[in-house]
C-alpha positions, 0 to 999 in steps of 0.5 A, a space after each residue: 843061421 841068421 847073419 850077424 850084425 856087421 860093423 862099418 869100416 873104412 877100406 883103402 881102395 889101393 891096399 885094402 887096409 881096414 880102418 875103424 873110422 875115416 881118416 885122410 891118409 891110409 896107414 897101410 900104404 900112405 896114400 891120401 883120400 883112398 878110404 871108402 866106407 864098407 861093411 866088414 864081412 861076417 866071421 867065417 863059421 869055421 873060425 874058433 877063438 883058438 884058431 881054425 877048425 877043420 882040416 889042417 894043411 901039411 908041411 912039405 920039404 922044398 926038395 920033395 915038391 914035384 917039378 912037373 911042367 905046367 900044361 899050356 893051352 894055346 888060345 889060337 892067337 900067337 901074340 896073346 900066347 906070347 904075353 901069357 908065356 906060352 898059353 893058358 894054364 889050368 887053374 889060373 886066374 887072369 885079369 885084363 884091363 883097358 880103356 872103354 872101346 879098346 877091344 877087351 870084350 872083342 878079344 875075349 869073345 874071339 878066344 872064347 868062340 875058338 876054344 869052346 869046341 875043344 875046352 868048354 867055355 862059359 862066358 858070363 856078361 854083367 854089362 851087356 845083354 845076350 843079344 848084344 854078345 850074339 850080334 857081335 859074334 855074328 858081325 865078327 863071323 865067329 863060330 857060335 855052336 859051342 859057346 855057352 852064355 850067361 847074363 849074371 852078376 851074382 857070384 853065387 849064381 855064376 859058381 852054380 852055373 860053372 859047377 853044373 856046366 864044368 867048363 874049362 874056361 870061365 870069362 867074367 865081364 866085368 869084375 866091377 859088376 860082381 856082387 856076393 851075398 857074403 858082404 853088403 855093399 854096392 857092386 864095384 865097391 872095395 869089399 864087394 870086388 875083393 870078396 867076389 874075386 876071392 871066391 872066383 880064385 878059390 873056385 879056379 884053384 879047386 876045380 882047375 878051370 881057367 878064370 878070366 876077369 875083365 877090369 875097368 880103368 880109372 881116370 889115371 889109366 890104372 886098374 879101377 878097384 882095390 890094389 889088392 885085386 892085382 895081388 890075388 890073381 895070377 896074370 894081369 894084362 893091359 890092353 892099351 890103345 891110342 885114340 888115333 890108331 887102329 893098333 892095340 898093344 897087350 902088355 903083361 904087368 904080372 905073370 906067375 907063369 911067364 915073363 913080365 912086360 911082354 908085349 903083343 900087338 894087334 890091329 882092330 879090323 871089321 872082323 875083330 882083333 887081328 894079330 900083327 906078326 911083325 910089329 917092327 914093320 908097322 912102326 917103321 912106316 917112315 917117309 921116303 926122304 930123311 927128316 930132321 929129328 927122326 931116329 930109330 931105336 931098338 927096344 926090348 919088349 919082354 922076350 923080343 926086340 922091337 924097332 920103333 921110330 922116335 921123333 923130336 921137335 925143338 922150337 923157339 918157345 913162345 912163352 915164359 916157360 919152355 914146354 917139355 911134352 912127351 908121348 910114349 916116353 917119360 917126361 921126367 926122364 926127358 928133363 933129366 936127359 936135357 940137363 945131361 945134354 947141357 952139362 956134358 954135351 954143351 948144347 943148351 935147349 933151355 929157351 926152346 920147347 922140346 917135343 918127343 913122340 914115339 911113332 905108332 902110339 907105343 910106350 917105351 919105358 926102358 932106358 935104351 931110348 936115352 941116346 936116341 932121344 938126345 940124338 933126335 933132339 940135336 938133329 931137330 935143333 940143328 935141322 940136320 937129318 940123320 941117315 935113314 939106315 942109322 939106328 941107336 940105343 944106349 942108356 945115358 948116365 948123369 955124368 955123360 957116359 953111355 952105359 950098356 943095355 941088356 940083349 945088345 947083340 940081339 938088338 943089333 942083329 934084329 936091326 940088321 935083318 930089317 936093312 939097317 946098315 949103321 948103328 950107334 951103341 955103348 962100348 959095352 954092347 959092341 959085338 965080339 964078331 962082326 955082323 954082316 952088313 952092319 957098321 957099328 959105332 961103339 961110344 963111351 960118352 955122349 960127347 963122343 957120339 955127338 962128335 961122330 954124328 954132328 
Protein backbone atom coordinates (compact mmCIF):
# COMPACT_ATOMS: atom_id res chain seq x y z
CA UNK A 1 0.00 0.00 0.00
CA UNK A 2 1.34 3.42 -0.91
CA UNK A 3 2.41 5.59 1.95
CA UNK A 4 0.08 8.42 2.84
CA UNK A 5 1.14 12.00 2.68
CA UNK A 6 2.93 13.08 5.83
CA UNK A 7 2.37 16.46 7.39
CA UNK A 8 5.13 18.70 8.65
CA UNK A 9 5.32 19.10 12.42
CA UNK A 10 7.70 20.68 14.90
CA UNK A 11 8.93 18.37 17.65
CA UNK A 12 10.59 19.34 20.93
CA UNK A 13 13.95 17.56 21.26
CA UNK A 14 13.61 17.48 25.07
CA UNK A 15 10.08 16.12 25.62
CA UNK A 16 9.02 15.12 22.06
CA UNK A 17 5.85 17.25 22.19
CA UNK A 18 4.57 17.92 18.67
CA UNK A 19 3.50 21.40 17.50
CA UNK A 20 1.75 22.31 14.24
CA UNK A 21 4.14 25.23 13.63
CA UNK A 22 7.34 26.66 15.02
CA UNK A 23 7.22 28.67 18.21
CA UNK A 24 9.88 29.86 20.61
CA UNK A 25 8.73 27.97 23.71
CA UNK A 26 7.62 24.35 23.96
CA UNK A 27 4.17 24.02 25.52
CA UNK A 28 5.05 20.57 26.89
CA UNK A 29 8.17 21.22 28.96
CA UNK A 30 8.45 25.02 28.85
CA UNK A 31 11.97 25.06 27.37
CA UNK A 32 12.95 27.65 24.79
CA UNK A 33 14.37 27.07 21.28
CA UNK A 34 14.04 23.28 21.39
CA UNK A 35 11.66 22.73 18.44
CA UNK A 36 12.96 20.90 15.38
CA UNK A 37 11.18 20.37 12.10
CA UNK A 38 10.12 16.81 11.33
CA UNK A 39 7.58 14.81 9.39
CA UNK A 40 4.79 13.13 11.31
CA UNK A 41 4.67 9.33 11.16
CA UNK A 42 1.90 7.84 9.06
CA UNK A 43 -1.02 6.30 10.98
CA UNK A 44 -0.67 2.61 11.83
CA UNK A 45 -2.80 0.32 9.67
CA UNK A 46 -4.35 -1.34 12.74
CA UNK A 47 -5.84 1.91 14.04
CA UNK A 48 -9.52 2.54 13.38
CA UNK A 49 -11.72 5.50 14.01
CA UNK A 50 -13.16 3.98 17.19
CA UNK A 51 -9.88 2.60 18.59
CA UNK A 52 -7.33 -0.16 18.05
CA UNK A 53 -8.28 -3.23 16.04
CA UNK A 54 -6.88 -6.66 16.81
CA UNK A 55 -5.77 -8.34 20.03
CA UNK A 56 -6.67 -6.64 23.30
CA UNK A 57 -4.55 -6.91 26.46
CA UNK A 58 -5.91 -8.47 29.64
CA UNK A 59 -6.38 -6.98 33.11
CA UNK A 60 -4.60 -8.69 36.04
CA UNK A 61 -4.95 -8.20 39.78
CA UNK A 62 -1.82 -6.93 41.50
CA UNK A 63 -1.84 -9.87 43.95
CA UNK A 64 -1.82 -12.33 41.04
CA UNK A 65 1.31 -10.95 39.41
CA UNK A 66 4.22 -13.40 39.62
CA UNK A 67 7.22 -12.31 41.66
CA UNK A 68 9.84 -14.55 40.09
CA UNK A 69 13.29 -13.04 40.43
CA UNK A 70 14.72 -11.54 37.27
CA UNK A 71 17.62 -13.67 36.02
CA UNK A 72 20.95 -11.87 35.85
CA UNK A 73 23.75 -12.38 33.35
CA UNK A 74 27.19 -11.43 34.65
CA UNK A 75 29.24 -9.34 32.25
CA UNK A 76 32.64 -10.40 33.61
CA UNK A 77 33.27 -6.91 35.03
CA UNK A 78 32.21 -6.48 38.64
CA UNK A 79 32.19 -2.70 38.43
CA UNK A 80 29.83 -2.82 35.45
CA UNK A 81 27.64 -5.40 37.16
CA UNK A 82 27.48 -3.12 40.21
CA UNK A 83 26.11 -0.24 38.13
CA UNK A 84 23.64 -2.57 36.39
CA UNK A 85 22.35 -3.84 39.73
CA UNK A 86 23.91 -7.32 39.53
CA UNK A 87 24.19 -7.98 35.79
CA UNK A 88 22.25 -7.83 32.54
CA UNK A 89 18.52 -8.59 32.55
CA UNK A 90 17.06 -10.45 29.52
CA UNK A 91 14.64 -8.30 27.54
CA UNK A 92 16.03 -5.02 28.87
CA UNK A 93 17.22 -2.01 26.87
CA UNK A 94 20.29 -0.12 28.06
CA UNK A 95 21.64 3.24 26.95
CA UNK A 96 25.23 4.33 27.62
CA UNK A 97 26.44 7.85 26.88
CA UNK A 98 29.69 9.73 27.25
CA UNK A 99 32.09 12.17 25.65
CA UNK A 100 33.97 11.20 22.48
CA UNK A 101 36.98 9.10 23.46
CA UNK A 102 35.67 8.23 26.92
CA UNK A 103 35.74 4.52 26.09
CA UNK A 104 32.11 3.60 25.37
CA UNK A 105 32.88 1.48 22.32
CA UNK A 106 35.92 -0.06 23.99
CA UNK A 107 33.95 -1.10 27.06
CA UNK A 108 31.12 -2.62 25.01
CA UNK A 109 33.53 -4.43 22.70
CA UNK A 110 35.27 -6.00 25.69
CA UNK A 111 31.96 -7.13 27.17
CA UNK A 112 30.70 -8.38 23.78
CA UNK A 113 33.77 -10.50 23.13
CA UNK A 114 33.60 -12.03 26.61
CA UNK A 115 29.89 -12.84 26.37
CA UNK A 116 29.82 -13.99 22.74
CA UNK A 117 30.73 -17.62 23.46
CA UNK A 118 28.07 -18.25 26.12
CA UNK A 119 25.32 -15.78 25.18
CA UNK A 120 25.58 -14.98 21.48
CA UNK A 121 26.27 -11.33 20.61
CA UNK A 122 25.53 -9.22 17.53
CA UNK A 123 27.60 -6.02 17.44
CA UNK A 124 26.15 -3.45 15.02
CA UNK A 125 28.27 -0.44 14.13
CA UNK A 126 26.98 2.60 12.32
CA UNK A 127 30.03 4.83 12.76
CA UNK A 128 33.05 2.56 12.28
CA UNK A 129 33.94 -0.02 9.67
CA UNK A 130 34.28 -3.71 10.44
CA UNK A 131 38.04 -3.41 9.92
CA UNK A 132 38.27 -0.75 12.64
CA UNK A 133 36.40 -2.98 15.07
CA UNK A 134 38.67 -5.92 14.23
CA UNK A 135 41.83 -3.84 14.67
CA UNK A 136 40.67 -2.66 18.10
CA UNK A 137 39.84 -6.20 19.17
CA UNK A 138 43.29 -7.45 18.12
CA UNK A 139 45.02 -4.53 19.85
CA UNK A 140 43.16 -5.31 23.06
CA UNK A 141 43.86 -9.05 22.61
CA UNK A 142 40.18 -9.98 22.93
CA UNK A 143 38.67 -13.35 21.93
CA UNK A 144 37.26 -12.95 18.43
CA UNK A 145 35.98 -16.36 17.37
CA UNK A 146 32.32 -16.03 18.41
CA UNK A 147 31.46 -12.32 18.09
CA UNK A 148 29.30 -11.45 15.06
CA UNK A 149 29.55 -8.01 13.46
CA UNK A 150 27.38 -5.98 11.12
CA UNK A 151 27.88 -2.49 9.66
CA UNK A 152 24.33 -1.17 9.34
CA UNK A 153 22.25 1.91 10.13
CA UNK A 154 18.79 0.81 8.94
CA UNK A 155 16.65 -0.52 11.78
CA UNK A 156 14.78 -2.88 9.46
CA UNK A 157 18.05 -4.54 8.42
CA UNK A 158 19.27 -4.74 12.02
CA UNK A 159 16.05 -6.46 13.11
CA UNK A 160 16.33 -8.86 10.17
CA UNK A 161 19.89 -9.80 11.21
CA UNK A 162 18.78 -10.23 14.82
CA UNK A 163 15.82 -12.42 13.85
CA UNK A 164 18.07 -14.66 11.79
CA UNK A 165 21.01 -14.88 14.23
CA UNK A 166 18.85 -14.84 17.42
CA UNK A 167 21.56 -13.35 19.68
CA UNK A 168 21.15 -12.90 23.40
CA UNK A 169 22.78 -9.46 23.25
CA UNK A 170 22.55 -6.78 20.54
CA UNK A 171 24.89 -3.77 20.72
CA UNK A 172 24.09 -0.76 18.50
CA UNK A 173 26.74 1.94 18.15
CA UNK A 174 25.21 4.47 18.00
CA UNK A 175 21.53 5.39 18.25
CA UNK A 176 22.12 8.76 16.54
CA UNK A 177 23.11 6.99 13.29
CA UNK A 178 19.94 4.88 13.05
CA UNK A 179 17.18 5.48 10.55
CA UNK A 180 13.92 3.74 9.81
CA UNK A 181 11.72 3.65 6.74
CA UNK A 182 8.63 4.29 8.89
CA UNK A 183 9.32 8.05 9.01
CA UNK A 184 11.20 10.56 6.91
CA UNK A 185 14.08 12.66 8.10
CA UNK A 186 17.84 12.56 8.51
CA UNK A 187 19.50 10.19 11.01
CA UNK A 188 19.84 11.81 14.42
CA UNK A 189 16.63 13.79 14.11
CA UNK A 190 14.03 13.72 16.84
CA UNK A 191 11.51 11.65 14.92
CA UNK A 192 14.08 9.18 13.57
CA UNK A 193 15.72 8.57 16.95
CA UNK A 194 12.38 8.18 18.70
CA UNK A 195 10.91 5.75 16.16
CA UNK A 196 14.13 3.72 15.75
CA UNK A 197 14.49 3.32 19.51
CA UNK A 198 10.83 2.37 19.87
CA UNK A 199 11.25 -0.46 17.36
CA UNK A 200 14.36 -1.77 19.13
CA UNK A 201 12.59 -1.62 22.50
CA UNK A 202 9.67 -3.57 21.05
CA UNK A 203 12.08 -6.18 19.67
CA UNK A 204 13.79 -6.59 23.06
CA UNK A 205 10.53 -7.06 24.95
CA UNK A 206 9.15 -9.58 22.42
CA UNK A 207 12.31 -11.64 21.89
CA UNK A 208 13.90 -11.44 25.35
CA UNK A 209 17.20 -10.25 23.86
CA UNK A 210 19.26 -7.56 25.61
CA UNK A 211 19.72 -4.39 23.55
CA UNK A 212 22.51 -1.94 24.37
CA UNK A 213 22.49 1.47 22.67
CA UNK A 214 25.35 3.97 22.53
CA UNK A 215 24.37 7.65 22.71
CA UNK A 216 26.23 10.86 21.98
CA UNK A 217 26.36 13.86 24.29
CA UNK A 218 25.62 17.49 23.52
CA UNK A 219 27.74 20.53 24.32
CA UNK A 220 26.14 20.83 27.76
CA UNK A 221 27.31 17.31 28.64
CA UNK A 222 23.85 15.73 28.57
CA UNK A 223 22.54 13.03 26.28
CA UNK A 224 21.98 14.26 22.73
CA UNK A 225 18.61 13.72 21.11
CA UNK A 226 15.07 13.84 22.46
CA UNK A 227 14.59 13.64 26.21
CA UNK A 228 11.91 11.01 25.68
CA UNK A 229 14.71 8.61 24.74
CA UNK A 230 15.65 8.27 28.42
CA UNK A 231 12.06 7.36 29.31
CA UNK A 232 11.82 4.61 26.70
CA UNK A 233 14.81 2.57 27.87
CA UNK A 234 15.27 0.60 31.11
CA UNK A 235 18.77 1.65 32.15
CA UNK A 236 20.71 4.82 31.40
CA UNK A 237 24.42 5.15 32.24
CA UNK A 238 27.01 7.84 31.60
CA UNK A 239 30.72 7.10 31.17
CA UNK A 240 32.43 10.18 32.57
CA UNK A 241 36.08 11.09 32.06
CA UNK A 242 38.47 13.87 32.97
CA UNK A 243 40.78 15.21 30.28
CA UNK A 244 43.84 14.89 32.51
CA UNK A 245 43.08 11.50 34.04
CA UNK A 246 43.14 7.91 32.84
CA UNK A 247 40.31 6.96 35.17
CA UNK A 248 36.71 6.64 34.02
CA UNK A 249 33.58 6.59 36.16
CA UNK A 250 30.42 4.85 35.01
CA UNK A 251 27.40 6.32 36.78
CA UNK A 252 23.86 4.97 36.63
CA UNK A 253 21.23 7.69 36.16
CA UNK A 254 18.26 5.38 35.66
CA UNK A 255 17.83 1.70 36.43
CA UNK A 256 14.55 -0.17 36.57
CA UNK A 257 16.33 -3.26 37.89
CA UNK A 258 18.69 -1.78 40.50
CA UNK A 259 19.83 1.24 42.46
CA UNK A 260 20.30 4.56 40.71
CA UNK A 261 23.37 6.77 41.09
CA UNK A 262 25.54 3.67 41.43
CA UNK A 263 29.17 4.26 40.50
CA UNK A 264 31.73 2.03 38.81
CA UNK A 265 35.38 3.03 38.41
CA UNK A 266 37.64 1.95 35.54
CA UNK A 267 41.17 2.73 34.40
CA UNK A 268 42.01 3.20 30.72
CA UNK A 269 45.06 1.13 29.77
CA UNK A 270 46.65 -0.08 26.55
CA UNK A 271 44.58 -3.26 26.94
CA UNK A 272 41.27 -1.44 27.31
CA UNK A 273 39.26 -0.54 30.38
CA UNK A 274 40.27 -2.31 33.58
CA UNK A 275 38.03 -2.24 36.63
CA UNK A 276 39.32 -0.61 39.81
CA UNK A 277 38.47 -2.82 42.79
CA UNK A 278 39.37 -0.26 45.48
CA UNK A 279 38.64 3.26 44.18
CA UNK A 280 39.23 4.91 47.57
CA UNK A 281 42.91 3.92 47.48
CA UNK A 282 43.31 5.77 44.17
CA UNK A 283 41.48 8.93 45.14
CA UNK A 284 43.48 9.12 48.39
CA UNK A 285 46.92 9.32 46.78
CA UNK A 286 48.04 12.26 48.91
CA UNK A 287 51.36 13.94 49.63
CA UNK A 288 53.48 12.62 52.49
CA UNK A 289 53.25 15.93 54.36
CA UNK A 290 49.89 17.46 55.37
CA UNK A 291 48.90 20.53 53.35
CA UNK A 292 46.58 23.39 54.18
CA UNK A 293 43.21 23.26 52.47
CA UNK A 294 43.03 19.46 52.15
CA UNK A 295 40.52 17.15 53.83
CA UNK A 296 39.02 13.72 53.15
CA UNK A 297 35.27 13.17 52.91
CA UNK A 298 33.35 9.89 52.84
CA UNK A 299 30.66 10.11 50.16
CA UNK A 300 27.99 7.52 49.45
CA UNK A 301 27.81 6.37 45.84
CA UNK A 302 24.91 4.04 45.15
CA UNK A 303 25.40 1.19 47.61
CA UNK A 304 28.94 1.76 48.85
CA UNK A 305 31.03 4.42 50.61
CA UNK A 306 33.86 6.14 48.78
CA UNK A 307 36.70 8.20 50.24
CA UNK A 308 37.80 11.21 48.22
CA UNK A 309 39.99 14.22 48.94
CA UNK A 310 38.62 17.75 48.78
CA UNK A 311 41.06 20.62 48.22
CA UNK A 312 40.33 24.31 48.74
CA UNK A 313 42.38 27.38 47.94
CA UNK A 314 41.53 30.84 49.28
CA UNK A 315 43.54 33.68 47.76
CA UNK A 316 43.32 37.45 47.64
CA UNK A 317 41.22 38.54 44.70
CA UNK A 318 43.01 40.46 41.95
CA UNK A 319 39.83 41.77 40.36
CA UNK A 320 36.72 43.69 41.28
CA UNK A 321 34.60 40.55 41.54
CA UNK A 322 36.01 37.62 43.57
CA UNK A 323 35.83 34.29 41.78
CA UNK A 324 34.11 31.08 42.93
CA UNK A 325 35.50 28.17 40.91
CA UNK A 326 34.58 24.53 41.57
CA UNK A 327 35.59 21.22 40.03
CA UNK A 328 33.56 18.24 41.19
CA UNK A 329 31.10 20.14 43.42
CA UNK A 330 28.21 22.45 42.63
CA UNK A 331 29.20 26.12 42.33
CA UNK A 332 25.85 27.35 43.63
CA UNK A 333 26.21 25.09 46.66
CA UNK A 334 29.62 26.61 47.39
CA UNK A 335 28.19 30.13 47.28
CA UNK A 336 25.47 29.08 49.73
CA UNK A 337 28.00 27.50 52.11
CA UNK A 338 30.24 30.57 52.07
CA UNK A 339 27.25 32.69 53.07
CA UNK A 340 26.54 30.33 55.98
CA UNK A 341 30.22 30.49 56.96
CA UNK A 342 30.07 34.28 57.07
CA UNK A 343 26.80 34.50 58.98
CA UNK A 344 27.19 31.69 61.52
CA UNK A 345 30.96 31.05 61.51
CA UNK A 346 31.94 34.73 61.60
CA UNK A 347 34.46 34.11 58.81
CA UNK A 348 34.33 36.45 55.80
CA UNK A 349 35.78 35.44 52.42
CA UNK A 350 33.86 38.02 50.37
CA UNK A 351 37.04 39.72 49.11
CA UNK A 352 38.90 36.51 48.30
CA UNK A 353 38.89 34.07 45.40
CA UNK A 354 37.76 30.61 46.48
CA UNK A 355 38.67 27.49 44.50
CA UNK A 356 37.39 24.02 45.41
CA UNK A 357 38.47 20.81 43.70
CA UNK A 358 37.66 17.11 44.19
CA UNK A 359 40.81 15.10 43.53
CA UNK A 360 40.63 12.41 40.88
CA UNK A 361 38.03 14.05 38.64
CA UNK A 362 35.09 12.52 40.51
CA UNK A 363 31.88 14.52 40.91
CA UNK A 364 30.35 14.80 44.40
CA UNK A 365 26.63 15.59 44.33
CA UNK A 366 25.45 14.76 47.84
CA UNK A 367 25.29 17.24 50.72
CA UNK A 368 27.61 15.18 52.96
CA UNK A 369 30.49 17.20 51.49
CA UNK A 370 29.20 20.50 52.97
CA UNK A 371 31.13 20.32 56.24
CA UNK A 372 34.43 19.10 54.67
CA UNK A 373 34.29 21.87 52.05
CA UNK A 374 33.97 24.58 54.71
CA UNK A 375 36.69 23.04 56.88
CA UNK A 376 39.02 22.91 53.88
CA UNK A 377 38.24 26.55 53.07
CA UNK A 378 39.10 27.65 56.63
CA UNK A 379 42.25 25.53 56.57
CA UNK A 380 43.45 27.24 53.38
CA UNK A 381 42.42 30.71 54.52
CA UNK A 382 44.34 30.42 57.80
CA UNK A 383 47.13 28.31 56.27
CA UNK A 384 46.65 25.66 58.94
CA UNK A 385 47.02 22.06 57.81
CA UNK A 386 44.49 19.59 59.15
CA UNK A 387 45.76 16.22 60.44
CA UNK A 388 46.15 13.55 57.77
CA UNK A 389 44.27 11.00 59.84
CA UNK A 390 41.21 13.30 60.02
CA UNK A 391 38.09 13.02 57.83
CA UNK A 392 34.65 14.59 57.97
CA UNK A 393 31.14 14.48 56.53
CA UNK A 394 27.86 16.26 57.23
CA UNK A 395 25.25 18.54 55.71
CA UNK A 396 25.29 22.20 56.74
CA UNK A 397 21.95 23.99 56.99
CA UNK A 398 21.22 27.66 56.43
CA UNK A 399 20.97 28.28 60.16
CA UNK A 400 24.46 26.85 60.74
CA UNK A 401 23.35 23.46 62.05
CA UNK A 402 25.15 20.27 60.98
CA UNK A 403 22.55 17.75 59.85
CA UNK A 404 22.99 13.96 59.73
CA UNK A 405 23.35 12.11 56.42
CA UNK A 406 22.30 8.57 55.46
CA UNK A 407 24.55 5.56 56.16
CA UNK A 408 26.66 7.36 58.74
CA UNK A 409 27.80 4.19 60.52
CA UNK A 410 29.00 2.61 57.27
CA UNK A 411 30.95 5.76 56.38
CA UNK A 412 32.76 5.74 59.72
CA UNK A 413 33.66 2.06 59.46
CA UNK A 414 34.91 2.43 55.88
CA UNK A 415 37.25 5.26 56.85
CA UNK A 416 38.51 3.31 59.86
CA UNK A 417 39.42 0.43 57.52
CA UNK A 418 41.66 2.81 55.56
CA UNK A 419 43.57 3.87 58.66
CA UNK A 420 41.82 7.11 59.60
CA UNK A 421 41.77 7.78 63.33
CA UNK A 422 39.72 10.99 63.79
CA UNK A 423 36.30 11.92 62.45
CA UNK A 424 34.08 14.98 62.50
CA UNK A 425 30.44 14.13 61.88
CA UNK A 426 26.92 15.31 62.81
CA UNK A 427 25.62 14.45 66.25
CA UNK A 428 22.88 12.41 64.57
CA UNK A 429 25.50 10.09 63.02
CA UNK A 430 27.40 9.43 66.26
CA UNK A 431 27.95 5.67 66.54
CA UNK A 432 26.05 3.85 69.28
CA UNK A 433 29.04 1.61 69.93
CA UNK A 434 32.66 2.82 69.82
CA UNK A 435 34.57 1.96 66.65
CA UNK A 436 37.99 0.49 67.32
CA UNK A 437 40.80 2.94 66.61
CA UNK A 438 38.48 5.83 65.69
CA UNK A 439 37.95 8.98 67.75
CA UNK A 440 34.64 10.57 66.71
CA UNK A 441 33.87 14.26 67.27
CA UNK A 442 30.10 14.68 66.90
CA UNK A 443 29.01 18.31 66.43
CA UNK A 444 25.65 20.06 66.33
CA UNK A 445 26.64 23.34 64.65
CA UNK A 446 29.25 24.64 62.26
CA UNK A 447 30.65 26.95 64.94
CA UNK A 448 31.17 23.99 67.24
CA UNK A 449 33.23 22.22 64.56
CA UNK A 450 35.31 25.32 63.84
CA UNK A 451 36.02 25.91 67.55
CA UNK A 452 37.15 22.31 68.00
CA UNK A 453 39.53 22.26 65.01
CA UNK A 454 40.78 25.84 64.76
